[in-house]
VOZAKOL-192393 format. One record per residue (C-alpha): x, y, z. Coordinates in steps of 0.5 Angstrom, whole numbers. Layout:
(site (X; Y; Z))
...
//
This chain:
(site (34; -19; 41))
(site (39; -24; 42))
(site (42; -31; 41))
(site (43; -34; 47))
(site (44; -42; 50))
(site (37; -41; 52))
(site (34; -39; 45))
(site (32; -32; 44))
(site (30; -26; 49))
(site (25; -21; 45))
(site (24; -14; 48))
(site (19; -14; 53))
(site (16; -8; 56))
(site (11; -8; 61))
(site (6; -2; 63))
(site (10; 4; 60))
(site (7; 11; 62))
(site (4; 14; 56))
(site (10; 20; 56))
(site (14; 14; 53))
(site (10; 11; 48))
(site (13; 15; 42))
(site (20; 12; 44))
(site (18; 5; 45))
(site (13; 5; 39))
(site (19; 8; 33))
(site (19; 4; 27))
(site (26; 1; 26))
(site (27; 6; 19))
(site (34; 8; 17))
(site (36; 15; 15))
(site (34; 17; 9))
(site (39; 23; 8))
(site (43; 18; 4))
(site (38; 15; 1))
(site (35; 22; -2))
(site (42; 23; -5))
(site (42; 16; -9))
(site (35; 17; -11))
(site (37; 24; -14))
(site (42; 22; -17))
(site (39; 16; -21))
(site (32; 21; -23))
(site (37; 26; -26))
(site (40; 21; -31))
(site (34; 17; -33))
(site (31; 24; -34))
(site (36; 26; -38))
(site (39; 19; -41))
(site (33; 15; -42))
(site (33; 7; -43))
(site (41; 8; -43))
(site (41; 10; -35))
(site (36; 4; -34))
(site (40; 0; -37))
(site (47; 2; -33))
(site (43; 1; -26))
(site (40; -5; -27))
(site (47; -8; -29))
(site (50; -3; -22))
(site (43; -6; -17))
(site (42; -13; -21))
(site (48; -15; -23))
(site (44; -17; -31))
(site (45; -13; -37))
(site (40; -13; -41))
(site (39; -11; -49))
(site (32; -10; -48))
(site (28; -9; -41))
(site (21; -11; -45))
(site (18; -18; -43))
(site (17; -22; -49))
(site (11; -27; -51))
(site (15; -32; -52))
(site (17; -31; -44))
(site (10; -30; -41))
(site (9; -36; -45))
(site (14; -40; -42))
(site (13; -37; -35))
(site (5; -40; -35))
(site (8; -47; -37))
(site (13; -46; -30))
(site (7; -45; -26))
(site (3; -51; -23))
(site (-3; -52; -24))
(site (-4; -52; -16))
(site (-2; -46; -15))
(site (-5; -43; -22))
(site (-12; -46; -18))
(site (-11; -42; -12))
(site (-9; -35; -16))
(site (-15; -37; -19))
(site (-19; -37; -12))
(site (-15; -31; -10))
(site (-17; -27; -16))
(site (-25; -28; -15))
(site (-25; -26; -8))
(site (-21; -20; -9))
(site (-26; -18; -16))
(site (-32; -19; -12))
(site (-30; -14; -6))
(site (-26; -9; -11))
(site (-33; -9; -15))
(site (-37; -8; -10))
(site (-33; -2; -9))
(site (-37; 1; -15))
(site (-41; 8; -13))
(site (-46; 11; -17))
(site (-47; 18; -19))
(site (-49; 23; -15))
(site (-54; 28; -17))
(site (-57; 33; -13))
(site (-61; 40; -14))
(site (-57; 45; -8))
(site (-62; 50; -10))
(site (-68; 51; -15))
(site (-64; 51; -22))
(site (-57; 49; -19))
(site (-56; 41; -21))
(site (-49; 39; -18))
(site (-47; 32; -19))
(site (-41; 28; -18))
(site (-38; 23; -22))
(site (-32; 17; -23))
(site (-27; 17; -28))
(site (-21; 12; -28))
(site (-14; 15; -28))
(site (-12; 14; -35))
(site (-4; 12; -35))
(site (-2; 8; -28))
(site (4; 4; -26))
(site (5; -2; -22))
(site (12; -4; -19))
(site (12; -11; -16))
(site (18; -12; -12))
(site (22; -18; -14))
(site (28; -21; -10))
(site (28; -25; -4))
(site (20; -25; -4))
(site (17; -25; -11))
(site (10; -21; -9))
(site (6; -24; -15))
(site (0; -23; -10))
(site (1; -15; -11))
(site (0; -15; -18))
(site (-7; -18; -17))
(site (-9; -13; -12))
(site (-7; -7; -16))
(site (-8; -10; -23))
(site (-16; -12; -21))
(site (-18; -5; -18))
(site (-15; -2; -25))
(site (-19; -6; -29))
(site (-25; -5; -26))
(site (-24; 3; -25))
(site (-23; 2; -33))
(site (-15; 5; -33))
(site (-13; 6; -40))
(site (-6; 4; -40))
(site (-3; -1; -35))
(site (4; -2; -34))
(site (8; -7; -30))
(site (16; -6; -28))
(site (19; -12; -24))
(site (26; -13; -22))
(site (30; -19; -27))
(site (35; -24; -23))
(site (43; -25; -25))
(site (40; -29; -31))
(site (35; -23; -33))
(site (29; -27; -32))
(site (23; -26; -28))
(site (20; -30; -23))
(site (14; -35; -27))
(site (9; -33; -22))
(site (9; -25; -23))
(site (9; -26; -31))
(site (3; -31; -30))
(site (-1; -27; -26))
(site (0; -21; -30))
(site (-3; -24; -37))
(site (-8; -27; -32))
(site (-10; -20; -30))
(site (-9; -17; -38))
(site (-3; -13; -36))
(site (0; -14; -44))
(site (6; -9; -42))
(site (11; -11; -37))
(site (18; -9; -36))
(site (25; -12; -33))
(site (27; -6; -29))
(site (26; -6; -22))
(site (28; 0; -15))
(site (30; 7; -16))
(site (31; 7; -24))
(site (24; 3; -25))
(site (20; 9; -20))
(site (24; 14; -25))
(site (23; 11; -31))
(site (15; 11; -30))
(site (15; 18; -28))
(site (19; 21; -33))
(site (18; 16; -40))
(site (24; 13; -43))
(site (24; 11; -51))
(site (21; 4; -48))
(site (17; 5; -41))
(site (11; 9; -42))
(site (10; 16; -37))
(site (4; 15; -32))
(site (1; 18; -28))
(site (0; 15; -22))
(site (5; 10; -19))
(site (2; 4; -15))
(site (6; -1; -11))
(site (11; -3; -4))
(site (18; -3; -4))
(site (24; -3; 0))
(site (26; 4; 3))
(site (30; 6; -4))
(site (23; 5; -7))
(site (19; 9; -2))
(site (24; 15; -3))
(site (24; 14; -10))
(site (16; 14; -10))
(site (16; 20; -6))
(site (20; 24; -11))
(site (16; 22; -17))
(site (11; 27; -13))
(site (15; 33; -14))
(site (15; 31; -22))
(site (7; 31; -23))
(site (6; 24; -21))
(site (1; 21; -16))
(site (3; 15; -11))
(site (-1; 11; -7))
(site (2; 12; -1))
(site (9; 13; 2))
(site (9; 5; 4))
(site (15; 2; 8))
(site (17; -4; 11))
(site (12; -9; 13))
(site (8; -9; 20))
(site (4; -12; 24))
(site (1; -10; 31))
(site (-4; -16; 35))
(site (-7; -15; 41))
(site (-9; -21; 45))
(site (-11; -24; 51))
(site (-12; -31; 55))
(site (-18; -33; 51))
(site (-13; -33; 44))
(site (-8; -38; 41))
(site (-1; -37; 43))
(site (1; -41; 37))
(site (-2; -37; 32))
(site (-1; -31; 35))
(site (7; -33; 35))
(site (5; -35; 27))
(site (2; -28; 25))
(site (8; -25; 28))
(site (13; -29; 25))
(site (9; -29; 18))
(site (11; -20; 18))
(site (17; -22; 21))
(site (19; -26; 15))
(site (18; -20; 10))
(site (25; -17; 11))
(site (30; -15; 16))
(site (27; -8; 17))
(site (20; -11; 19))
(site (17; -9; 25))
(site (12; -14; 29))
(site (8; -12; 36))
(site (4; -16; 41))
(site (0; -12; 46))
(site (-3; -16; 52))
(site (-6; -15; 58))
(site (-4; -22; 61))
(site (3; -23; 63))
(site (3; -31; 62))
(site (0; -30; 55))
(site (6; -26; 53))
(site (10; -32; 56))
(site (7; -36; 52))
(site (7; -32; 46))
(site (15; -31; 47))
(site (16; -39; 47))
(site (12; -39; 41))
(site (15; -35; 37))
(site (22; -39; 39))
(site (19; -46; 37))
(site (17; -43; 30))
(site (22; -39; 28))
(site (27; -45; 28))
(site (23; -49; 23))
(site (23; -42; 18))
(site (26; -43; 11))
(site (28; -34; 12))
(site (30; -36; 20))
(site (35; -30; 19))
(site (31; -24; 16))
(site (25; -27; 22))
(site (31; -26; 27))
(site (33; -19; 25))
(site (26; -17; 24))
(site (25; -19; 31))
(site (30; -15; 34))
(site (26; -9; 32))
(site (20; -12; 35))
(site (16; -11; 42))
(site (12; -15; 47))
(site (8; -10; 51))
(site (4; -11; 57))
(site (-2; -6; 59))
(site (-6; -5; 65))
(site (-14; -5; 61))
(site (-16; -5; 54))
(site (-17; 2; 54))
(site (-10; 4; 55))
(site (-8; -2; 50))
(site (-13; 1; 45))
(site (-10; 9; 45))
(site (-3; 5; 45))
(site (-5; 3; 38))
(site (-8; 9; 36))
(site (-2; 12; 37))
(site (2; 7; 33))
(site (-3; 6; 27))
(site (-1; -1; 25))
(site (-1; -3; 17))
(site (-3; -9; 20))
(site (-8; -10; 27))
(site (-10; -16; 29))
(site (-15; -17; 34))
(site (-16; -24; 38))
(site (-19; -22; 45))
(site (-25; -23; 48))
(site (-29; -16; 48))
(site (-27; -16; 40))
(site (-33; -11; 39))
(site (-29; -6; 43))
(site (-23; -6; 39))
(site (-26; -6; 33))
(site (-31; 0; 34))
(site (-25; 4; 38))
(site (-20; 3; 32))
(site (-19; 9; 29))
(site (-11; 8; 26))
(site (-10; 2; 22))
(site (-9; 0; 15))
(site (-12; -6; 15))
(site (-17; -10; 21))
(site (-17; -17; 22))
(site (-22; -20; 27))
(site (-22; -27; 31))
(site (-17; -32; 33))
(site (-19; -36; 25))
(site (-17; -29; 22))
(site (-9; -29; 20))
(site (-6; -23; 17))
(site (-4; -28; 11))
(site (-11; -28; 9))
(site (-12; -21; 8))
(site (-5; -21; 3))
(site (-8; -27; -1))
(site (-15; -28; -2))
(site (-20; -27; 3))
(site (-21; -21; -2))
(site (-18; -15; 2))
(site (-13; -11; -1))
(site (-6; -12; 3))
(site (-2; -6; -1))
(site (-3; -1; 5))
(site (-1; 5; 10))
(site (6; 3; 14))
(site (10; 8; 19))
(site (3; 11; 22))
(site (1; 14; 15))
(site (-5; 9; 18))
(site (-7; 16; 21))
(site (-8; 20; 15))
(site (-8; 14; 8))
(site (-13; 9; 7))
(site (-10; 3; 4))
(site (-11; 1; -4))
(site (-18; 1; -6))
(site (-22; 2; -13))
(site (-23; 9; -12))
(site (-15; 9; -11))
(site (-15; 8; -19))
(site (-20; 13; -20))
(site (-21; 21; -19))
(site (-28; 24; -17))
(site (-30; 29; -22))
(site (-36; 34; -20))
(site (-41; 37; -26))
(site (-46; 43; -25))
(site (-51; 46; -29))
(site (-54; 53; -27))
(site (-61; 54; -31))
(site (-64; 62; -30))
(site (-68; 61; -25))
(site (-62; 58; -21))
(site (-57; 64; -23))
(site (-62; 69; -20))
(site (-63; 65; -14))
(site (-55; 64; -12))
(site (-53; 71; -16))
(site (-53; 75; -11))
(site (-50; 71; -5))
(site (-44; 70; -11))
(site (-44; 78; -12))
(site (-42; 80; -5))
(site (-38; 74; -3))
(site (-33; 76; -9))
(site (-33; 83; -7))
(site (-32; 82; 0))
(site (-26; 78; -2))
(site (-23; 83; -7))
(site (-25; 80; -14))
(site (-29; 84; -18))
(site (-28; 80; -24))
(site (-31; 74; -21))
(site (-37; 78; -19))
(site (-37; 81; -26))
(site (-39; 75; -29))
(site (-45; 74; -25))
(site (-47; 81; -25))
(site (-47; 81; -33))
(site (-51; 75; -32))
(site (-57; 78; -28))
(site (-57; 84; -32))
(site (-59; 80; -38))
(site (-65; 77; -35))
(site (-67; 83; -33))
//
């Protein structure tokens, strides 16, 4: 995109050949070489110096010196008074819908007798200690607390801690603190960025060590989460800058589509939005609508830079469109076409799908009930978005009777011997001998 007297010029691509798709669909991510060095250094210091390192980097990155990173009950009480009743009511609506959708994901114990005398079953167990990372900065994502804390509570996680960066006055956005308390989170720390992820990875004098870290963040946070996995801490997914792909035809509303594209573009300068369409006329309408709506946005400068990373792509037919979309694997995928079933049935790679002209991506971000913590950067090809199972582990159990070991014992012996594992064979042979 560039600014000209006649307005913005968006990146338009007409009928690209499949051989060019990889280059066309490249994300606007930065090189991680320098980021990795920074993250490793901070991790090393936090591991060695704990709270001292946390405070050092909070001062460095957030421009505030804190004697205590723990959010007090008094701060939470004050924050609650500073959230309007209308916003509290809106949060309550979202909380109810998110709770309903995630509670419905609970599954019963699966039990089966695979062979007479061999009973196997699977149960879910909550991850005991989880850490939630909530971005602050230009967009304090209090909605993400609902998306993470609600399923964590439903799953039954014993300990849930929350880290979020403070502002220059050393305070946390009131809506973040109100929502956290509403969701039953009592351990809240004024720590952001790499140092927050390191704190949850190793634990400090103040911050609890956790078993799994959840939550979105910038590229520094994303790399930090990936580094955390080297120290035995799990993460929800490698989630980076937000992205949205819309497929639309002449039956769609160009103003609606433009608003959806801009809703993601305003997330950050490294966000990416893409329109795929079979109609050149519709593509032109959307470009004009984006230009008009962009002028009204408070976060116009951020959205403009994100639009520079974005594409309007014209293709010949729906099959080509679907193939291209599956190759991209969008975080958010909006379908606004006459033949929507073709896309809903055919999409293989997407974090979350929004169907129809009256289903904005914003609904999933806030209040429809689905989770907005989703895989980006093509990870939708292999990762799920956050759901109830993200906070659980599947554990298998088995109980074998005398009849059961007689039924499968010989098969075990033969397989163990073929692999050269004599002790494995003996563990069965001794039992079979005792039953003769």
